PyMOL Python script that loads the backbone (N, CA, C, O; Angstrom):
from pymol import cmd

cmd.read_pdbstr("""\
ATOM      1  N   MET A   1      -3.241 -36.515 -69.064  1.00  0.00           N
ATOM      2  CA  MET A   1      -2.592 -37.472 -68.198  1.00  0.00           C
ATOM      3  C   MET A   1      -3.447 -37.657 -66.940  1.00  0.00           C
ATOM      4  O   MET A   1      -3.814 -36.683 -66.283  1.00  0.00           O
ATOM      5  N   LYS A   2      -3.753 -38.886 -66.620  1.00  0.00           N
ATOM      6  CA  LYS A   2      -4.572 -39.177 -65.446  1.00  0.00           C
ATOM      7  C   LYS A   2      -3.712 -39.083 -64.186  1.00  0.00           C
ATOM      8  O   LYS A   2      -2.593 -39.594 -64.144  1.00  0.00           O
ATOM      9  N   THR A   3      -4.244 -38.433 -63.176  1.00  0.00           N
ATOM     10  CA  THR A   3      -3.517 -38.303 -61.916  1.00  0.00           C
ATOM     11  C   THR A   3      -4.285 -38.993 -60.798  1.00  0.00           C
ATOM     12  O   THR A   3      -5.498 -39.188 -60.888  1.00  0.00           O
ATOM     13  N   TYR A   4      -3.572 -39.355 -59.757  1.00  0.00           N
ATOM     14  CA  TYR A   4      -4.130 -40.042 -58.601  1.00  0.00           C
ATOM     15  C   TYR A   4      -3.713 -39.298 -57.337  1.00  0.00           C
ATOM     16  O   TYR A   4      -2.751 -38.528 -57.343  1.00  0.00           O
ATOM     17  N   ILE A   5      -4.444 -39.537 -56.263  1.00  0.00           N
ATOM     18  CA  ILE A   5      -4.094 -38.961 -54.970  1.00  0.00           C
ATOM     19  C   ILE A   5      -3.303 -40.012 -54.193  1.00  0.00           C
ATOM     20  O   ILE A   5      -3.743 -41.151 -54.041  1.00  0.00           O
ATOM     21  N   TRP A   6      -2.134 -39.613 -53.707  1.00  0.00           N
ATOM     22  CA  TRP A   6      -1.238 -40.489 -52.959  1.00  0.00           C
ATOM     23  C   TRP A   6      -1.084 -39.937 -51.547  1.00  0.00           C
ATOM     24  O   TRP A   6      -1.010 -38.722 -51.364  1.00  0.00           O
ATOM     25  N   SER A   7      -1.034 -40.811 -50.554  1.00  0.00           N
ATOM     26  CA  SER A   7      -0.681 -40.366 -49.207  1.00  0.00           C
ATOM     27  C   SER A   7       0.820 -40.597 -49.059  1.00  0.00           C
ATOM     28  O   SER A   7       1.363 -41.563 -49.596  1.00  0.00           O
ATOM     29  N   TYR A   8       1.482 -39.709 -48.333  1.00  0.00           N
ATOM     30  CA  TYR A   8       2.923 -39.862 -48.159  1.00  0.00           C
ATOM     31  C   TYR A   8       3.326 -39.647 -46.710  1.00  0.00           C
ATOM     32  O   TYR A   8       2.645 -38.964 -45.945  1.00  0.00           O
ATOM     33  N   GLU A   9       4.453 -40.252 -46.357  1.00  0.00           N
ATOM     34  CA  GLU A   9       5.095 -40.037 -45.069  1.00  0.00           C
ATOM     35  C   GLU A   9       6.570 -39.798 -45.362  1.00  0.00           C
ATOM     36  O   GLU A   9       7.269 -40.684 -45.855  1.00  0.00           O
ATOM     37  N   ALA A  10       7.028 -38.604 -45.055  1.00  0.00           N
ATOM     38  CA  ALA A  10       8.400 -38.218 -45.365  1.00  0.00           C
ATOM     39  C   ALA A  10       9.210 -38.111 -44.078  1.00  0.00           C
ATOM     40  O   ALA A  10       8.733 -37.574 -43.079  1.00  0.00           O
ATOM     41  N   THR A  11      10.434 -38.623 -44.109  1.00  0.00           N
ATOM     42  CA  THR A  11      11.341 -38.544 -42.971  1.00  0.00           C
ATOM     43  C   THR A  11      12.309 -37.391 -43.198  1.00  0.00           C
ATOM     44  O   THR A  11      12.909 -37.273 -44.267  1.00  0.00           O
ATOM     45  N   THR A  12      12.457 -36.540 -42.183  1.00  0.00           N
ATOM     46  CA  THR A  12      13.360 -35.402 -42.303  1.00  0.00           C
ATOM     47  C   THR A  12      14.803 -35.843 -42.065  1.00  0.00           C
ATOM     48  O   THR A  12      15.060 -36.975 -41.656  1.00  0.00           O
ATOM     49  N   CYS A  13      15.726 -34.939 -42.325  1.00  0.00           N
ATOM     50  CA  CYS A  13      17.150 -35.236 -42.178  1.00  0.00           C
ATOM     51  C   CYS A  13      17.461 -35.728 -40.765  1.00  0.00           C
ATOM     52  O   CYS A  13      16.891 -35.241 -39.788  1.00  0.00           O
ATOM     53  N   ASN A  14      18.353 -36.677 -40.672  1.00  0.00           N
ATOM     54  CA  ASN A  14      18.795 -37.285 -39.419  1.00  0.00           C
ATOM     55  C   ASN A  14      17.665 -37.995 -38.681  1.00  0.00           C
ATOM     56  O   ASN A  14      17.820 -38.322 -37.504  1.00  0.00           O
ATOM     57  N   GLY A  15      16.542 -38.240 -39.336  1.00  0.00           N
ATOM     58  CA  GLY A  15      15.435 -38.948 -38.712  1.00  0.00           C
ATOM     59  C   GLY A  15      14.788 -38.215 -37.555  1.00  0.00           C
ATOM     60  O   GLY A  15      14.212 -38.843 -36.667  1.00  0.00           O
ATOM     61  N   VAL A  16      14.874 -36.890 -37.553  1.00  0.00           N
ATOM     62  CA  VAL A  16      14.357 -36.087 -36.445  1.00  0.00           C
ATOM     63  C   VAL A  16      12.835 -36.131 -36.377  1.00  0.00           C
ATOM     64  O   VAL A  16      12.275 -36.171 -35.281  1.00  0.00           O
ATOM     65  N   GLY A  17      12.156 -36.126 -37.513  1.00  0.00           N
ATOM     66  CA  GLY A  17      10.696 -36.113 -37.509  1.00  0.00           C
ATOM     67  C   GLY A  17      10.127 -36.617 -38.814  1.00  0.00           C
ATOM     68  O   GLY A  17      10.860 -36.965 -39.740  1.00  0.00           O
ATOM     69  N   THR A  18       8.797 -36.652 -38.875  1.00  0.00           N
ATOM     70  CA  THR A  18       8.119 -37.082 -40.091  1.00  0.00           C
ATOM     71  C   THR A  18       7.069 -36.058 -40.488  1.00  0.00           C
ATOM     72  O   THR A  18       6.525 -35.340 -39.649  1.00  0.00           O
ATOM     73  N   ILE A  19       6.799 -36.009 -41.775  1.00  0.00           N
ATOM     74  CA  ILE A  19       5.770 -35.138 -42.336  1.00  0.00           C
ATOM     75  C   ILE A  19       4.804 -36.038 -43.094  1.00  0.00           C
ATOM     76  O   ILE A  19       5.223 -36.866 -43.903  1.00  0.00           O
ATOM     77  N   LYS A  20       3.511 -35.873 -42.830  1.00  0.00           N
ATOM     78  CA  LYS A  20       2.496 -36.672 -43.517  1.00  0.00           C
ATOM     79  C   LYS A  20       1.603 -35.756 -44.331  1.00  0.00           C
ATOM     80  O   LYS A  20       1.362 -34.609 -43.957  1.00  0.00           O
ATOM     81  N   GLY A  21       1.116 -36.275 -45.450  1.00  0.00           N
ATOM     82  CA  GLY A  21       0.219 -35.483 -46.279  1.00  0.00           C
ATOM     83  C   GLY A  21      -0.295 -36.278 -47.459  1.00  0.00           C
ATOM     84  O   GLY A  21      -0.112 -37.493 -47.549  1.00  0.00           O
ATOM     85  N   ARG A  22      -0.947 -35.557 -48.368  1.00  0.00           N
ATOM     86  CA  ARG A  22      -1.490 -36.147 -49.597  1.00  0.00           C
ATOM     87  C   ARG A  22      -1.050 -35.296 -50.766  1.00  0.00           C
ATOM     88  O   ARG A  22      -0.953 -34.073 -50.663  1.00  0.00           O
ATOM     89  N   ILE A  23      -0.784 -35.960 -51.886  1.00  0.00           N
ATOM     90  CA  ILE A  23      -0.325 -35.246 -53.071  1.00  0.00           C
ATOM     91  C   ILE A  23      -0.935 -35.883 -54.318  1.00  0.00           C
ATOM     92  O   ILE A  23      -1.188 -37.087 -54.356  1.00  0.00           O
ATOM     93  N   GLU A  24      -1.164 -35.063 -55.325  1.00  0.00           N
ATOM     94  CA  GLU A  24      -1.717 -35.529 -56.597  1.00  0.00           C
ATOM     95  C   GLU A  24      -0.573 -35.689 -57.591  1.00  0.00           C
ATOM     96  O   GLU A  24       0.194 -34.752 -57.813  1.00  0.00           O
ATOM     97  N   ALA A  25      -0.455 -36.875 -58.189  1.00  0.00           N
ATOM     98  CA  ALA A  25       0.597 -37.149 -59.165  1.00  0.00           C
ATOM     99  C   ALA A  25       0.169 -38.330 -60.037  1.00  0.00           C
ATOM    100  O   ALA A  25      -0.688 -39.117 -59.634  1.00  0.00           O
ATOM    101  N   PRO A  26       0.763 -38.460 -61.238  1.00  0.00           N
ATOM    102  CA  PRO A  26       0.387 -39.557 -62.135  1.00  0.00           C
ATOM    103  C   PRO A  26       0.869 -40.931 -61.669  1.00  0.00           C
ATOM    104  O   PRO A  26       0.232 -41.939 -61.976  1.00  0.00           O
ATOM    105  N   ASN A  27       1.980 -40.988 -60.936  1.00  0.00           N
ATOM    106  CA  ASN A  27       2.468 -42.275 -60.430  1.00  0.00           C
ATOM    107  C   ASN A  27       3.238 -42.050 -59.125  1.00  0.00           C
ATOM    108  O   ASN A  27       3.500 -40.912 -58.735  1.00  0.00           O
ATOM    109  N   GLY A  28       3.591 -43.139 -58.466  1.00  0.00           N
ATOM    110  CA  GLY A  28       4.247 -43.059 -57.168  1.00  0.00           C
ATOM    111  C   GLY A  28       5.618 -42.412 -57.216  1.00  0.00           C
ATOM    112  O   GLY A  28       5.992 -41.667 -56.311  1.00  0.00           O
ATOM    113  N   TYR A  29       6.365 -42.696 -58.270  1.00  0.00           N
ATOM    114  CA  TYR A  29       7.706 -42.121 -58.393  1.00  0.00           C
ATOM    115  C   TYR A  29       7.643 -40.598 -58.497  1.00  0.00           C
ATOM    116  O   TYR A  29       8.409 -39.895 -57.838  1.00  0.00           O
ATOM    117  N   LYS A  30       6.730 -40.093 -59.325  1.00  0.00           N
ATOM    118  CA  LYS A  30       6.601 -38.641 -59.467  1.00  0.00           C
ATOM    119  C   LYS A  30       6.054 -38.010 -58.192  1.00  0.00           C
ATOM    120  O   LYS A  30       6.362 -36.856 -57.893  1.00  0.00           O
ATOM    121  N   ALA A  31       5.255 -38.746 -57.446  1.00  0.00           N
ATOM    122  CA  ALA A  31       4.772 -38.245 -56.157  1.00  0.00           C
ATOM    123  C   ALA A  31       5.943 -38.083 -55.190  1.00  0.00           C
ATOM    124  O   ALA A  31       6.029 -37.079 -54.483  1.00  0.00           O
ATOM    125  N   GLN A  32       6.839 -39.060 -55.155  1.00  0.00           N
ATOM    126  CA  GLN A  32       8.020 -38.968 -54.294  1.00  0.00           C
ATOM    127  C   GLN A  32       8.897 -37.784 -54.690  1.00  0.00           C
ATOM    128  O   GLN A  32       9.355 -37.034 -53.828  1.00  0.00           O
ATOM    129  N   LEU A  33       9.130 -37.616 -55.991  1.00  0.00           N
ATOM    130  CA  LEU A  33       9.954 -36.500 -56.461  1.00  0.00           C
ATOM    131  C   LEU A  33       9.342 -35.155 -56.092  1.00  0.00           C
ATOM    132  O   LEU A  33      10.058 -34.238 -55.689  1.00  0.00           O
ATOM    133  N   ALA A  34       8.032 -35.030 -56.226  1.00  0.00           N
ATOM    134  CA  ALA A  34       7.358 -33.769 -55.919  1.00  0.00           C
ATOM    135  C   ALA A  34       7.474 -33.436 -54.439  1.00  0.00           C
ATOM    136  O   ALA A  34       7.681 -32.276 -54.085  1.00  0.00           O
ATOM    137  N   VAL A  35       7.345 -34.420 -53.580  1.00  0.00           N
ATOM    138  CA  VAL A  35       7.461 -34.182 -52.139  1.00  0.00           C
ATOM    139  C   VAL A  35       8.882 -33.744 -51.801  1.00  0.00           C
ATOM    140  O   VAL A  35       9.072 -32.812 -51.020  1.00  0.00           O
ATOM    141  N   LYS A  36       9.877 -34.406 -52.378  1.00  0.00           N
ATOM    142  CA  LYS A  36      11.273 -34.039 -52.116  1.00  0.00           C
ATOM    143  C   LYS A  36      11.608 -32.656 -52.669  1.00  0.00           C
ATOM    144  O   LYS A  36      12.361 -31.911 -52.041  1.00  0.00           O
ATOM    145  N   ASP A  37      11.061 -32.301 -53.831  1.00  0.00           N
ATOM    146  CA  ASP A  37      11.333 -30.994 -54.426  1.00  0.00           C
ATOM    147  C   ASP A  37      10.722 -29.863 -53.613  1.00  0.00           C
ATOM    148  O   ASP A  37      11.262 -28.756 -53.588  1.00  0.00           O
ATOM    149  N   ASN A  38       9.591 -30.130 -52.940  1.00  0.00           N
ATOM    150  CA  ASN A  38       8.915 -29.095 -52.165  1.00  0.00           C
ATOM    151  C   ASN A  38       9.588 -28.815 -50.830  1.00  0.00           C
ATOM    152  O   ASN A  38       9.347 -27.763 -50.238  1.00  0.00           O
ATOM    153  N   ASN A  39      10.424 -29.724 -50.339  1.00  0.00           N
ATOM    154  CA  ASN A  39      11.069 -29.534 -49.050  1.00  0.00           C
ATOM    155  C   ASN A  39      12.462 -30.148 -49.097  1.00  0.00           C
ATOM    156  O   ASN A  39      12.599 -31.364 -49.226  1.00  0.00           O
ATOM    157  N   LEU A  40      13.485 -29.325 -48.995  1.00  0.00           N
ATOM    158  CA  LEU A  40      14.864 -29.795 -49.100  1.00  0.00           C
ATOM    159  C   LEU A  40      15.339 -30.533 -47.852  1.00  0.00           C
ATOM    160  O   LEU A  40      16.390 -31.174 -47.884  1.00  0.00           O
ATOM    161  N   MET A  41      14.589 -30.455 -46.753  1.00  0.00           N
ATOM    162  CA  MET A  41      14.975 -31.123 -45.514  1.00  0.00           C
ATOM    163  C   MET A  41      14.532 -32.590 -45.473  1.00  0.00           C
ATOM    164  O   MET A  41      14.790 -33.285 -44.491  1.00  0.00           O
ATOM    165  N   ILE A  42      13.874 -33.059 -46.521  1.00  0.00           N
ATOM    166  CA  ILE A  42      13.359 -34.431 -46.539  1.00  0.00           C
ATOM    167  C   ILE A  42      14.431 -35.391 -47.035  1.00  0.00           C
ATOM    168  O   ILE A  42      15.085 -35.154 -48.051  1.00  0.00           O
ATOM    169  N   GLU A  43      14.593 -36.482 -46.291  1.00  0.00           N
ATOM    170  CA  GLU A  43      15.588 -37.486 -46.628  1.00  0.00           C
ATOM    171  C   GLU A  43      14.982 -38.656 -47.411  1.00  0.00           C
ATOM    172  O   GLU A  43      15.560 -39.106 -48.400  1.00  0.00           O
ATOM    173  N   SER A  44      13.820 -39.148 -46.970  1.00  0.00           N
ATOM    174  CA  SER A  44      13.177 -40.266 -47.662  1.00  0.00           C
ATOM    175  C   SER A  44      11.662 -40.096 -47.632  1.00  0.00           C
ATOM    176  O   SER A  44      11.111 -39.436 -46.751  1.00  0.00           O
ATOM    177  N   VAL A  45      10.996 -40.711 -48.624  1.00  0.00           N
ATOM    178  CA  VAL A  45       9.542 -40.586 -48.758  1.00  0.00           C
ATOM    179  C   VAL A  45       8.942 -41.961 -49.050  1.00  0.00           C
ATOM    180  O   VAL A  45       9.454 -42.710 -49.882  1.00  0.00           O
ATOM    181  N   LYS A  46       7.847 -42.281 -48.351  1.00  0.00           N
ATOM    182  CA  LYS A  46       7.061 -43.486 -48.639  1.00  0.00           C
ATOM    183  C   LYS A  46       5.704 -43.017 -49.139  1.00  0.00           C
ATOM    184  O   LYS A  46       5.065 -42.183 -48.498  1.00  0.00           O
ATOM    185  N   VAL A  47       5.253 -43.543 -50.278  1.00  0.00           N
ATOM    186  CA  VAL A  47       3.943 -43.163 -50.818  1.00  0.00           C
ATOM    187  C   VAL A  47       3.047 -44.390 -50.917  1.00  0.00           C
ATOM    188  O   VAL A  47       3.518 -45.515 -51.086  1.00  0.00           O
ATOM    189  N   LYS A  48       1.735 -44.144 -50.808  1.00  0.00           N
ATOM    190  CA  LYS A  48       0.745 -45.216 -50.898  1.00  0.00           C
ATOM    191  C   LYS A  48      -0.465 -44.673 -51.638  1.00  0.00           C
ATOM    192  O   LYS A  48      -0.972 -43.600 -51.311  1.00  0.00           O
ATOM    193  N   LEU A  49      -0.926 -45.415 -52.634  1.00  0.00           N
ATOM    194  CA  LEU A  49      -2.095 -45.013 -53.409  1.00  0.00           C
ATOM    195  C   LEU A  49      -3.347 -45.160 -52.553  1.00  0.00           C
ATOM    196  O   LEU A  49      -3.572 -46.204 -51.941  1.00  0.00           O
ATOM    197  N   LEU A  50      -4.160 -44.107 -52.516  1.00  0.00           N
ATOM    198  CA  LEU A  50      -5.411 -44.157 -51.766  1.00  0.00           C
ATOM    199  C   LEU A  50      -6.455 -44.903 -52.586  1.00  0.00           C
ATOM    200  O   LEU A  50      -6.610 -44.641 -53.779  1.00  0.00           O
ATOM    201  N   LYS A  51      -7.167 -45.825 -51.960  1.00  0.00           N
ATOM    202  CA  LYS A  51      -8.130 -46.671 -52.678  1.00  0.00           C
ATOM    203  C   LYS A  51      -9.350 -45.894 -53.142  1.00  0.00           C
ATOM    204  O   LYS A  51      -9.767 -46.045 -54.290  1.00  0.00           O
ATOM    205  N   ASN A  52      -9.928 -45.074 -52.289  1.00  0.00           N
ATOM    206  CA  ASN A  52     -11.144 -44.343 -52.634  1.00  0.00           C
ATOM    207  C   ASN A  52     -10.763 -42.958 -53.168  1.00  0.00           C
ATOM    208  O   ASN A  52     -10.690 -41.994 -52.406  1.00  0.00           O
ATOM    209  N   GLN A  53     -10.522 -42.865 -54.465  1.00  0.00           N
ATOM    210  CA  GLN A  53     -10.071 -41.622 -55.084  1.00  0.00           C
ATOM    211  C   GLN A  53     -11.141 -40.532 -55.039  1.00  0.00           C
ATOM    212  O   GLN A  53     -10.811 -39.355 -54.896  1.00  0.00           O
ATOM    213  N   ASN A  54     -12.422 -40.904 -55.159  1.00  0.00           N
ATOM    214  CA  ASN A  54     -13.487 -39.898 -55.110  1.00  0.00           C
ATOM    215  C   ASN A  54     -13.517 -39.199 -53.761  1.00  0.00           C
ATOM    216  O   ASN A  54     -13.636 -37.975 -53.704  1.00  0.00           O
ATOM    217  N   GLN A  55     -13.411 -39.952 -52.680  1.00  0.00           N
ATOM    218  CA  GLN A  55     -13.398 -39.355 -51.344  1.00  0.00           C
ATOM    219  C   GLN A  55     -12.107 -38.565 -51.128  1.00  0.00           C
ATOM    220  O   GLN A  55     -12.134 -37.508 -50.496  1.00  0.00           O
ATOM    221  N   ALA A  56     -10.989 -39.053 -51.636  1.00  0.00           N
ATOM    222  CA  ALA A  56      -9.703 -38.373 -51.459  1.00  0.00           C
ATOM    223  C   ALA A  56      -9.707 -37.001 -52.131  1.00  0.00           C
ATOM    224  O   ALA A  56      -9.076 -36.071 -51.628  1.00  0.00           O
ATOM    225  N   ARG A  57     -10.399 -36.860 -53.249  1.00  0.00           N
ATOM    226  CA  ARG A  57     -10.457 -35.573 -53.947  1.00  0.00           C
ATOM    227  C   ARG A  57     -11.331 -34.556 -53.224  1.00  0.00           C
ATOM    228  O   ARG A  57     -11.234 -33.360 -53.498  1.00  0.00           O
ATOM    229  N   LYS A  58     -12.177 -35.004 -52.313  1.00  0.00           N
ATOM    230  CA  LYS A  58     -13.001 -34.087 -51.524  1.00  0.00           C
ATOM    231  C   LYS A  58     -12.228 -33.506 -50.346  1.00  0.00           C
ATOM    232  O   LYS A  58     -12.635 -32.493 -49.778  1.00  0.00           O
ATOM    233  N   GLU A  59     -11.113 -34.141 -49.974  1.00  0.00           N
ATOM    234  CA  GLU A  59     -10.292 -33.690 -48.859  1.00  0.00           C
ATOM    235  C   GLU A  59      -9.098 -32.895 -49.392  1.00  0.00           C
ATOM    236  O   GLU A  59      -8.862 -32.842 -50.599  1.00  0.00           O
ATOM    237  N   ARG A  60      -8.362 -32.286 -48.488  1.00  0.00           N
ATOM    238  CA  ARG A  60      -7.228 -31.452 -48.890  1.00  0.00           C
ATOM    239  C   ARG A  60      -6.072 -32.298 -49.412  1.00  0.00           C
ATOM    240  O   ARG A  60      -5.772 -33.363 -48.872  1.00  0.00           O
ATOM    241  N   PHE A  61      -5.423 -31.805 -50.479  1.00  0.00           N
ATOM    242  CA  PHE A  61      -4.234 -32.454 -51.016  1.00  0.00           C
ATOM    243  C   PHE A  61      -3.404 -31.421 -51.759  1.00  0.00           C
ATOM    244  O   PHE A  61      -3.910 -30.375 -52.168  1.00  0.00           O
ATOM    245  N   GLU A  62      -2.120 -31.726 -51.928  1.00  0.00           N
ATOM    246  CA  GLU A  62      -1.211 -30.859 -52.670  1.00  0.00           C
ATOM    247  C   GLU A  62      -1.245 -31.252 -54.143  1.00  0.00           C
ATOM    248  O   GLU A  62      -1.497 -32.409 -54.480  1.00  0.00           O
ATOM    249  N   THR A  63      -0.989 -30.285 -55.010  1.00  0.00           N
ATOM    250  CA  THR A  63      -0.916 -30.552 -56.439  1.00  0.00           C
ATOM    251  C   THR A  63       0.547 -30.535 -56.852  1.00  0.00           C
ATOM    252  O   THR A  63       1.267 -29.582 -56.554  1.00  0.00           O
ATOM    253  N   ALA A  64       0.990 -31.586 -57.536  1.00  0.00           N
ATOM    254  CA  ALA A  64       2.396 -31.705 -57.909  1.00  0.00           C
ATOM    255  C   ALA A  64       2.738 -30.924 -59.167  1.00  0.00           C
ATOM    256  O   ALA A  64       3.915 -30.673 -59.423  1.00  0.00           O
ATOM    257  N   GLY A  65       1.749 -30.533 -59.957  1.00  0.00           N
ATOM    258  CA  GLY A  65       2.014 -29.767 -61.165  1.00  0.00           C
ATOM    259  C   GLY A  65       2.332 -30.617 -62.376  1.00  0.00           C
ATOM    260  O   GLY A  65       3.030 -30.153 -63.277  1.00  0.00           O
ATOM    261  N   PHE A  66       1.847 -31.842 -62.430  1.00  0.00           N
ATOM    262  CA  PHE A  66       2.087 -32.740 -63.553  1.00  0.00           C
ATOM    263  C   PHE A  66       0.876 -32.812 -64.461  1.00  0.00           C
ATOM    264  O   PHE A  66       0.470 -33.909 -64.845  1.00  0.00           O
ATOM    265  N   HIS A  67       0.291 -31.697 -64.812  1.00  0.00           N
ATOM    266  CA  HIS A  67      -0.909 -31.711 -65.648  1.00  0.00           C
ATOM    267  C   HIS A  67      -0.530 -31.643 -67.120  1.00  0.00           C
ATOM    268  O   HIS A  67       0.394 -30.923 -67.500  1.00  0.00           O
ATOM    269  N   ALA A  68      -1.245 -32.393 -67.944  1.00  0.00           N
ATOM    270  CA  ALA A  68      -0.968 -32.423 -69.385  1.00  0.00           C
ATOM    271  C   ALA A  68      -1.615 -31.253 -70.083  1.00  0.00           C
ATOM    272  O   ALA A  68      -1.490 -31.113 -71.299  1.00  0.00           O
TER     273      ALA A  68
END
""", "prot")
cmd.dss("prot")
cmd.show_as("cartoon", "prot")
cmd.util.cbc("prot")
cmd.orient("prot")
C-alpha cells in the first residue's frame, strides 16, 4: 500500500489550542483517524497533502501504522 506524508493541524477540546505536525498515511481520512487515535484531547483535524514527498520524507514525521 502506497503511503503519503500529510501535514495536519488539530484543534484541542474547547478550542484551547492547536497541534501541528506531519503523519504518514495512505489517504487523508486515515491520516485524520490516526491523529485522533493518538491523542484523545483532539476535537477536529485538518490534513493537507504535501506536494514534495521526497523532501517531506527527509524531515520528521509520525508513522500511522498502515503498512501492508
